[in-house]
VOVORO-285427 format. One line per 4 residues: number of its first residue (from 1); for each residue x, y, z of N, C-alpha, C. Coordinates in steps of 0.02 Angstrom, whole numbers, plus 50000, padded with zeros to 5 digits. Example, Ala and Ser with C-alpha at 12.3 -4.5 7.8 and 13.67 -1.06 7.14 Angstrom:
1> 50660 49716 50390 50615 49775 50390 50660 49835 50390 | 50642 49888 50354 50684 49947 50357 50645 50002 50394
This chain:
1> 51881 49308 49704 51816 49282 49755 51827 49244 49812 | 51889 49194 49785 51915 49162 49850 51927 49186 49911 | 51984 49259 49899 51993 49265 49926 51947 49298 50001 | 51877 49343 49971 51827 49371 49996 51786 49311 50040
5> 51785 49237 50012 51742 49193 50038 51763 49184 50097 | 51863 49161 50106 51881 49147 50166 51879 49206 50200 | 51866 49278 50194 51867 49323 50235 51784 49316 50280 | 51753 49305 50220 51689 49301 50262 51677 49247 50301
9> 51709 49190 50302 51711 49133 50314 51736 49140 50419 | 51804 49184 50405 51834 49210 50474 51806 49235 50498 | 51770 49296 50487 51737 49336 50498 51679 49292 50544 | 51643 49275 50526 51590 49216 50540 51608 49198 50603
13> 51675 49153 50600 51704 49108 50658 51706 49173 50694 | 51745 49223 50689 51743 49280 50739 51691 49297 50775 | 51629 49290 50743 51554 49324 50790 51528 49260 50828 | 51552 49211 50797 51505 49140 50846 51564 49128 50894
17> 51637 49154 50888 51678 49134 50942 51656 49190 50997 | 51629 49243 50969 51634 49304 51021 51569 49294 51046 | 51508 49270 51021 51472 49268 51059 51466 49210 51106 | 51497 49157 51079 51524 49099 51131 51546 49130 51203
21> 51588 49175 51204 51629 49212 51255 51577 49246 51295 | 51547 49283 51259 51474 49307 51303 51445 49279 51340 | 51416 49221 51294 51369 49179 51348 51411 49129 51412 | 51476 49122 51392 51504 49100 51438 51526 49169 51496
25> 51509 49190 51493 51533 49268 51537 51492 49255 51613 | 51528 49304 51633 51467 49292 51695 51406 49342 51705 | 51373 49350 51740 51322 49400 51739 51333 49484 51727 | 51373 49499 51727 51395 49566 51719 51380 49550 51627
29> 51361 49621 51617 51354 49642 51549 51401 49672 51520 | 51432 49681 51464 51497 49682 51421 51452 49767 51358 | 51445 49821 51400 51416 49878 51328 51415 49848 51283 | 51486 49857 51249 51523 49834 51194 51450 49800 51164
33> 51439 49728 51167 51393 49690 51133 51310 49686 51152 | 51312 49755 51189 51228 49750 51204 51184 49747 51135 | 51234 49784 51078 51167 49776 51019 51192 49723 50989 | 51143 49701 50932 51115 49630 50890 51178 49606 50853
37> 51211 49557 50856 51284 49556 50814 51266 49577 50736 | 51288 49575 50699 51280 49575 50620 51279 49522 50589 | 51227 49547 50548 51225 49462 50517 51226 49492 50432 | 51223 49547 50410 51230 49548 50343 51304 49522 50303
41> 51311 49553 50257 51367 49553 50194 51426 49591 50244 | 51485 49555 50269 51516 49613 50301 51564 49661 50254 | 51601 49714 50287 51644 49740 50230 51714 49762 50276 | 51747 49707 50219 51820 49681 50244 51879 49692 50204
45> 51849 49742 50137 51903 49762 50092 51888 49785 50052 | 51914 49868 50026 51881 49912 49986 51893 49880 49924 | 51865 49891 49864 51878 49876 49819 51933 49942 49753 | 51969 49924 49727 52022 49973 49694 52012 50038 49651
49> 52014 50093 49659 52013 50156 49646 52034 50146 49566 | 51991 50203 49525 51999 50190 49428 52018 50260 49427 | 52056 50272 49378 52071 50322 49357 52015 50373 49356 | 51967 50375 49317 51893 50402 49304 51888 50437 49382
53> 51878 50405 49415 51864 50426 49479 51917 50456 49521 | 51966 50460 49513 52036 50491 49563 52007 50565 49524 | 52025 50567 49454 52029 50621 49417 51946 50661 49436 | 51894 50644 49441 51828 50685 49467 51821 50693 49525
57> 51850 50658 49558 51868 50669 49649 51929 50763 49657 | 51955 50740 49612 52029 50807 49601 51986 50863 49581 | 51947 50854 49516 51924 50908 49487 51877 50951 49516 | 51824 50891 49564 51781 50929 49599 51794 50971 49657
61> 51888 50950 49677 51885 50976 49750 51921 51043 49735 | 51921 51097 49772 51933 51150 49826 52018 51161 49793 | 52037 51212 49732 52095 51218 49734 52141 51236 49792 | 52121 51239 49862 52155 51266 49904 52204 51234 49909
65> 52273 51241 49945 52327 51203 49931 52356 51194 49998 | 52411 51167 50038 52435 51168 50099 52518 51161 50081 | 52533 51191 50130 52622 51214 50143 52628 51151 50140 | 52600 51104 50159 52629 51037 50147 52637 50989 50080
69> 52589 51034 50036 52601 50992 49973 52659 51010 49925 | 52681 50966 49905 52724 50982 49853 52727 51026 49808 | 52641 51015 49750 52653 51056 49711 52592 51083 49745 | 52562 51141 49689 52495 51191 49708 52444 51141 49679
73> 52393 51143 49702 52319 51117 49689 52306 51113 49609 | 52302 51193 49600 52296 51231 49553 52332 51192 49494 | 52401 51182 49484 52449 51156 49455 52437 51092 49449 | 52428 51060 49481 52403 50985 49493 52362 50954 49436
77> 52294 51006 49455 52242 50999 49416 52253 51012 49344 | 52306 51069 49332 52313 51078 49248 52356 51008 49216 | 52405 50991 49274 52452 50900 49256 52428 50846 49274 | 52335 50852 49276 52297 50795 49296 52319 50735 49245
81> 52307 50749 49162 52317 50690 49136 52383 50659 49138 | 52446 50703 49164 52498 50659 49155 52534 50632 49234 | 52490 50649 49287 52497 50632 49359 52455 50570 49383 | 52393 50577 49357 52342 50535 49379 52373 50451 49396
85> 52404 50424 49338 52444 50379 49356 52447 50353 49419 | 52520 50408 49437 52549 50389 49472 52509 50393 49547 | 52453 50451 49559 52415 50446 49604 52376 50384 49597 | 52352 50377 49562 52288 50294 49560 52342 50268 49603
89> 52408 50244 49575 52436 50182 49609 52457 50188 49690 | 52461 50277 49698 52489 50260 49775 52427 50249 49835 | 52382 50276 49778 52305 50276 49830 52279 50198 49810 | 52275 50157 49769 52259 50072 49771 52303 50055 49834
93> 52382 50091 49839 52438 50028 49872 52398 50048 49945 | 52381 50100 49954 52357 50104 50015 52299 50093 50025 | 52246 50064 49984 52198 50029 49992 52211 49956 50007 | 52257 49916 49956 52260 49842 49966 52296 49841 50027
97> 52348 49885 50059 52393 49867 50114 52382 49888 50177 | 52311 49940 50163 52274 49974 50215 52321 50003 50267 | 52370 50039 50216 52412 50071 50272 52424 50152 50252 | 52405 50195 50286 52409 50247 50269 52467 50278 50256
101> 52517 50314 50204 52571 50356 50205 52582 50391 50249 | 52639 50404 50292 52653 50424 50332 52651 50506 50328 | 52657 50537 50271 52660 50592 50248 52573 50637 50260 | 52543 50583 50247 52470 50590 50229 52448 50609 50311
105> 52477 50584 50351 52450 50586 50444 52485 50671 50465 | 52537 50716 50426 52560 50750 50438 52494 50800 50446 | 52496 50880 50489 52444 50909 50455 52492 50992 50498 | 52483 51023 50448 52481 51120 50482 52413 51134 50532
109> 52434 51149 50601 52385 51146 50636 52386 51226 50670 | 52327 51256 50640 52327 51356 50655 52288 51362 50698 | 52284 51376 50763 52232 51393 50833 52206 51462 50821 | 52143 51451 50801 52090 51513 50774 52042 51526 50835
113> 52056 51586 50867 51996 51607 50897 51927 51592 50923 | 51912 51564 50945 51825 51546 50951 51790 51613 50974 | 51810 51649 51015 51778 51719 51021 51814 51771 51051 | 51783 51825 51008 51841 51877 51009 51823 51924 51078
117> 51767 51913 51119 51770 51945 51188 51791 51906 51224 | 51840 51844 51254 51864 51807 51269 51950 51821 51261 | 52001 51840 51324 52059 51851 51310 52109 51808 51276 | 52139 51847 51232 52172 51801 51187 52246 51757 51216
121> 52244 51781 51272 52301 51731 51322 52260 51666 51348 | 52187 51656 51356 52149 51614 51361 52180 51550 51319 | 52218 51496 51324 52221 51435 51282 52150 51412 51262 | 52102 51389 51310 52043 51377 51292 52001 51410 51243
125> 52021 51453 51226 51976 51506 51182 51984 51479 51101 | 52038 51447 51093 52074 51442 51021 52055 51357 51017 | 52028 51358 50954 51997 51307 50897 52072 51265 50860 | 52085 51212 50847 52142 51211 50821 52102 51177 50730
129> 52151 51220 50692 52127 51199 50637 52166 51168 50592 | 52164 51113 50559 52232 51072 50537 52212 51080 50447 | 52268 51063 50437 52263 51065 50355 52329 51012 50327 | 52278 50984 50293 52298 50905 50256 52328 50916 50201
133> 52382 50868 50194 52398 50879 50120 52334 50853 50059 | 52345 50887 49992 52272 50871 49948 52266 50807 49934 | 52318 50757 49935 52324 50707 49912 52290 50661 49960 | 52289 50656 50055 52264 50635 50073 52196 50637 50091
137> 52188 50685 50061 52091 50723 50075 52081 50692 50012 | 52105 50665 49937 52076 50660 49899 52074 50551 49894 | 52114 50564 49948 52117 50453 49963 52079 50459 50010 | 52058 50507 50046 51998 50508 50103 51904 50489 50073
141> 51921 50545 50014 51861 50534 49974 51826 50479 49941 | 51890 50446 49909 51903 50384 49903 51897 50318 49933 | 51902 50332 50006 51874 50275 50052 51798 50281 50073 | 51785 50357 50055 51726 50372 50084 51668 50332 50039
145> 51687 50334 49989 51634 50319 49915 51631 50243 49942 | 51659 50211 49956 51673 50130 49955 51638 50126 50020 | 51652 50153 50090 51621 50152 50125 51543 50166 50150 | 51517 50219 50136 51469 50244 50128 51394 50202 50130
149> 51402 50178 50063 51343 50143 50048 51319 50082 50128 | 51395 50039 50151 51372 50021 50195 51353 50040 50244 | 51385 50104 50274 51335 50150 50344 51264 50171 50320 | 51252 50176 50245 51195 50220 50256 51136 50143 50248
153> 51174 50090 50238 51133 50015 50255 51117 50001 50323 | 51157 50023 50348 51191 50004 50417 51195 50004 50483 | 51220 50071 50476 51234 50104 50550 51203 50163 50547 | 51180 50209 50500 51133 50266 50509 51086 50258 50531
157> 51041 50298 50579 50994 50304 50606 50964 50326 50573 | 50866 50316 50548 50826 50345 50506 50824 50403 50490 | 50822 50445 50566 50806 50516 50573 50902 50560 50585 | 50934 50529 50565 50997 50561 50564 51017 50604 50529
161> 51038 50652 50549 51030 50724 50481 51128 50729 50488 | 51159 50714 50529 51241 50730 50526 51257 50683 50475 | 51315 50703 50441 51358 50689 50404 51316 50641 50342 | 51246 50664 50309 51226 50637 50269 51209 50703 50204
165> 51196 50671 50147 51178 50718 50107 51112 50738 50116 | 51089 50823 50087 51000 50811 50069 50989 50821 50158 | 51027 50812 50217 51008 50818 50285 51058 50874 50330 | 51012 50918 50366 51012 50971 50385 51003 50979 50465
169> 51044 51033 50492 51013 51035 50566 50928 51065 50573 | 50931 51116 50513 50869 51123 50505 50815 51074 50497 | 50807 51032 50473 50781 50959 50456 50748 50925 50523 | 50812 50923 50569 50814 50899 50616 50780 50937 50661
173> 50786 51009 50666 50749 51057 50723 50661 51050 50712 | 50640 51054 50630 50590 51027 50624 50555 50973 50644 | 50597 50915 50641 50571 50857 50660 50542 50859 50737 | 50593 50875 50790 50586 50884 50863 50545 50923 50873
177> 50534 50998 50830 50472 51039 50833 50408 51003 50819 | 50414 50944 50771 50346 50922 50752 50338 50866 50826 | 50377 50828 50844 50366 50773 50901 50339 50810 50940 | 50359 50868 50977 50348 50901 51042 50274 50907 51041
181> 50267 50966 50968 50188 51008 50965 50137 50946 50969 | 50147 50885 50926 50102 50831 50911 50088 50800 50964 | 50134 50770 51007 50128 50761 51102 50097 50789 51126 | 50105 50873 51127 50063 50914 51165 49969 50921 51151
185> 49994 50927 51072 49917 50916 51046 49859 50860 51078 | 49900 50804 51080 49880 50744 51119 49866 50743 51183 | 49901 50806 51231 49878 50802 51288 49948 50764 51318 | 49993 50745 51281 50057 50703 51347 50086 50754 51357
189> 50139 50727 51401 50184 50769 51449 50253 50794 51399 | 50290 50820 51379 50334 50818 51348 50415 50835 51378 | 50465 50785 51370 50540 50788 51418 50591 50782 51360 | 50616 50846 51371 50673 50849 51307 50748 50849 51332
193> 50775 50801 51326 50844 50766 51340 50897 50798 51288 | 50946 50845 51316 50996 50859 51259 51050 50855 51286 | 51093 50816 51240 51171 50783 51258 51231 50837 51216 | 51267 50861 51231 51315 50887 51214 51412 50874 51235
197> 51407 50823 51199 51500 50784 51217 51554 50839 51178 | 51577 50852 51226 51654 50919 51215 51694 50875 51184 | 51723 50913 51127 51769 50858 51110 51742 50773 51083 | 51718 50766 51056 51687 50717 51065 51726 50654 51002
201> 51768 50669 50972 51815 50636 50932 51874 50622 50950 | 51887 50658 50982 51960 50676 51034 51938 50621 51083 | 51897 50609 51108 51877 50561 51169 51846 50492 51147 | 51859 50478 51087 51833 50396 51067 51895 50333 51070
205> 51885 50292 51093 51919 50227 51123 51933 50214 51042 | 51978 50184 51009 51996 50166 50944 51994 50109 50954 | 51999 50081 51013 52003 50004 51014 51915 49976 51018 | 51883 50002 51068 51820 50009 51065 51776 50014 51014
209> 51798 50065 50961 51747 50061 50899 51776 50030 50865 | 51836 49997 50861 51836 49950 50814 51803 49900 50820 | 51815 49872 50892 51766 49805 50908 51698 49809 50905 | 51686 49862 50914 51582 49871 50890 51592 49876 50830
213> 51617 49929 50776 51609 49900 50715 51592 49847 50707 | 51647 49789 50716 51650 49737 50676 51583 49669 50723 | 51570 49699 50770 51526 49677 50812 51447 49673 50764 | 51450 49726 50774 51373 49756 50755 51364 49780 50681
217> 51411 49815 50656 51419 49841 50594 51439 49804 50544 | 51485 49752 50536 51523 49701 50474 51575 49755 50461 | 51606 49792 50495 51669 49817 50463 51724 49804 50492 | 51765 49785 50449 51807 49736 50520 51888 49743 50439
221> 51938 49713 50466 51991 49711 50407 52040 49789 50400
């Protein structure tokens, strides 16, 4: 509790310092700080995982294996009672230190053609599919279980469909169709603006993302 309070105080000091720096700046507006500063309970550390949680994630996961895995996933599931304590130790050490093991970052990348009508000599026709070690995906699920409640409370838009359970592109299309037809029924003029960012996750500035997550959504540490 003492550590958490210390982190909370440090977060508040950093936020006040940031706001002060913005107020003292010139008339130029930094887009990074256009949102309202976060005022809720910040998320700065992940609670440790439990054996039950790790075992449940592994049992519910697909039995597909990656060539980087030292053990077949199906065999890992059979030996889970004997291996779960070791896996839990690795996962909790990563959560507590904030360090992802270098082996977990390695992937086998397979180029898959997106279209059969395009020449196979065209490099842009291929989509890279990355295969990660099984345990790294288990760790991702553990982190997701801890960060998702905070995201749902403070980050997700009410009408966002992507990356949410019980939402789909069908629901998003139905919502857009409903809004357009309702506006037309009222005699309004409708303009639909659509934006498709190519390779979105490849163009994200990580430094900007981390600063914005801390300022607007209280995620740091």
